N, C-alpha and C positions, 0 to 999 in steps of 0.2 A: 316494494316500488310505491305502493300507496302511501306508506309512512313518509317516504322521501318527498313525494308530491305534496303531502299535507304540510311538511316542514317548510318547503319552498313557498307555498301559498301563505303560510303564517308569517314568514319573514317578509314577504312582499307587502302584506296588509299592514304589518307593524311598522315597516319603514316608510309607508306612504300615508300615514295617518297622524292625527293629533288626538290626544286623549287626556282626560283628567280623571282622577279617582281620589276619593277621600272618605274618611270616616267623619261624621259630623260630631259636634260637641256633645250631642246627646247619646252617642253610641254606647259609651261605657256605662252610662246610667240605665239605659233601657235594654240593651242586648243581653245583659246577664240574666234577665228574667225570661228570655225567649227559649222555648223548647221545640216548637215546630213552626215552619213557615210554609207558605204556598206560593207557587209560581203562576202568575196569570198568563193567559194567551197574550201574545204581543199586541201592542197598539200599532197596527201595521198601516203606515201612511205611504201610499204609492204616489210618486211625483212624475211618473212617466206617462207616455201616451197609451191609452187603452187599445189593445190589439184589435184590429178590425174584425177578426173572426170570433170575437167574444161579444155576446149581448150583455146587458146590464146585470142580469141574474147570474150569468156565468162569471162575470167579473167580480161580483160580490162574493161568490163562492170561493173564487181564487184568493181573495184577500183573507178570508177566514182560514183557508187551507194554509196559506203562508204563516199566519199568526200562530196556528197550532203546531205547525211543523217546527218553527223556531222554538216554541215553548217546549216541545218534546225533546229537542236537541239539548237545550239548556238543562232540562231536568236530568237527562242521562249524564251529562258532563259533570253536574254538581254531585250526583251520586258517585261518580267515578272519583271525584276529589275528596269524598267523605271517608272517614276511617278513624282508627284509634291511635294513629301515630302522630308525633309532633308535626305540626304544619298542616294536618288534615282538617277539613271542614267538620265541625262538631255541632251539628244541628239536624233535627229530623226534618225531612222534606215531604210534604203531603203528596201522595200519588196524584199525578195530574188527571188521571181518570176520575178520581173522586172530586177533585177541584172542578173539573168541567161539568160533571154530573150535577153537583150542587148548584152551580151557576145556571144550568139548564132548568133544574127543578124550580129555582127561584125566579125564573123568567128573565134572567140577566144575560143578554146576548152581546156579542162583540162590539156592535156599534154604540152601545150605551155603557159598556163595562167600565171604561175609564172615566165616566162621569160619576160613578158611585164612590163614596168616600172609602178610604182604606180602613177606617174604623168599622164601618158597616160590613165591608167584605170580610174582614178578619173575624167578625162575630158570626157571620153566616157560615164561613168555612171552618170555624173552630180552630183558628191558628193564632199565633202571637204576632206575626208580621207578614207582610205581603211584598212579593217581588214584582215590581212593575217595570216593563221594558217598552219604550217607544222606539220604533224602527222606521226610519225614513229612507226610502230607496227608489230607484227609477227602473227596477226590473221586477218581474213576477216569476213565480215558480209554477211548474206544472209537471205531472208525469205524462206519459205519452198516450194515456187513455183518459177519456172524460170520466168524471165521477161525481156523485151527489154528495153535498156537504151537509152534515148534521153536526151542530156545534159540539155536542157532548159525546156523541157516539161514533157514527159511521165514518166521518172524516178522520177521526183519531185512529180508528182501526185500519182504514185505507192507507193512511200515511205510514203507519208503523209496519203493517204487514205487506203492503204493496211493493212493487218493484222499485228499486232505488235508481231507476234510469231517468233521473230528473233532467229537465232542460230549463233554460232561462228564456224569458221573453223580455226583450228590451235591453239585453246585455250588449251594449255597444263597446266601442273602443275605450270609452270612459264612463263607468257606472259608479255613481256615488252612493255611499252608505253612511248614514248618521244614526248612531245608536245611543240611547240614554237609558241606563238601568239604575233603578233606585230600590232600596229596601225601606218600606214604610212601617213604622211601629203601629201595631193594631189597636192600641189603646189611645194614644195621643195623636195618631195620624200625622206624624212628622217623620222626615227622612233621617235615617241613621247612617246611611251609606249611599254613595252615588258614584257612577262611572259614566263618562261621556266619551264617545269615540267617533271619529270621523275618518273615513278611508275612501280611497278611490282605486278601483280596479281598472286595468288597462288591457286585459286580454280575456278571452272567453273561458273563464274558469268553470269547472263543474259546480252546480248548485250546492251539492253536498260539501264540497271543500270550502266554499264561501261561508256557509252556515256554521260548519264546524270551527272554522278559524275565528269567526266573530264570537261565538259562544265559548270557545276555548279561552279566549282572552278574558271574557267576563268571569268564567269559573276560576281562572288562576288568580284573579284579583279579589275574589269573593271573600268576605270576612267570616266570622264565627270560627276562626282557626284555633287549634289547640296551642 
């Protein structure tokens, strides 16, 4: 039943969106030297109204929770797409727990993460390329219990191990999603792949289904294929 629902959600999103994807002219030259990549927490830009029952601190925590939940979902889906068969993704992906821990150790937090150059981040993380995703949406995610957000540790564990009874705040009859994913070379700091997707949802979907559908679309178009 869940598989059928996921299929219907995916079809809805794909039929109500515009998107572009491409390899840049530098892909063939640079990607052949890549062995490991890192996925950053999403650059989470919220365009909706702040819920009245959230103070600024709680709102900031929710933005971070969103960013890391999307990061975790994409990481899982890219691992699922990886393998030894033709058409599988053939690149090592740094464990996001290590990625987030290094960022915390270096004092790089979400509000300033996307101001740091890809070259510097790749050097700090010890990877060849960086996956950056900017997400613009007019709804927030939350589980049904309040939780404390710690960038590299507690929120990650809470999101992964906590109940998946997520709800949406601000998901009205028309909720817009704009997502822009890029892979940045760690030496030259230039994009080698990019995907841009815009979608509009018109009914109260579960948060899990929205996240999985968006990241499923990214993972299916992801390069480094055999």
